[in-house]
Steps between C-alpha positions, in 0.01 A plus 500: 500500500545573128154657482577744780846574353333579155274753671801665669694510168212668307455759768852582520559516125198710460583752771864539376392556150217740597711717738801532266304558185286781660789665685733502207232556224709254305358174361856359480620621835674174581751574231615826678835427659462808737230325685743219625763486768671180373480204262354697213683313218447162651125569562448617152658183362244304701203704400605494122539114528161455671313726241683332214413150617121593559238342280238738620277637223531854612885477490486347151273775392722771638801364325320462168353855511769719663879504487565827681538457783605143456360401841135507595370731766539425875154344533567251220877429562442454882206283445737229347803532716560234764421579849877469581553779251228705639648459848842604367355803332327615824820453703719676236272823479619794703357535849258782459150597587357276217652190647386610849150558375494149336635344826229687710237360256579160622482597868871528553709772639850414370595461126773261591229260654302495180817437293593213736155358485478520106829315480391235753157460323681477158694206636187332640310559181777320295480202736128480451525544130757208469298284750771491743456434874430811708422345826807499737732643240778725561473803279810701429331840544457596847169655557458819701207455703518823686168590662304769324307709736279633224351150443183409672482144667139488420532591124 
C-alpha cells in the first residue's frame, strides 16, 4: 500500500507545483494569499515548519545561498512538506480552472472528490508510515466513492 501511496503523492505534488508555477509565472506562488479561500496563515505555519525541519541538501543549499525570499521556490518547498500539508494546501486553494484541471488529470470530475481522497489517502499513508493496522480499521475521514463516468473499467 505504501508503495502505491508514494506514487500518488509524487504525481499530485508534481501536478500542483507545475500547474500553479506555470499559471502564475511565480516560483513562490504558494506564498500568495490571494490564491487561497481559507486557512492561509495556518497552512503557512505548517509549510514553514516542514521546510525548517528538512535535512534535504537542496533545502540546506537554498538557505545557505539565498535569504530573499527566505523560503525556497514551490518545487523545493512542496517537495519536503508532509502529504497532510499538501492535502491541506490543495483543499485551501480557491476553486478555479487550475484546480479543476488538476482534478481532471486524475480522471475525476469534481474537485471535492479529489480533496476528499487526498485527505483520506493522507490518513492511510500515516497509518502505513507508523506501521499501524489498516485492515478492518475505521478511518475518521469518510471517503467519497462517487462513480466517475470518465473512468474506464478496462483501464
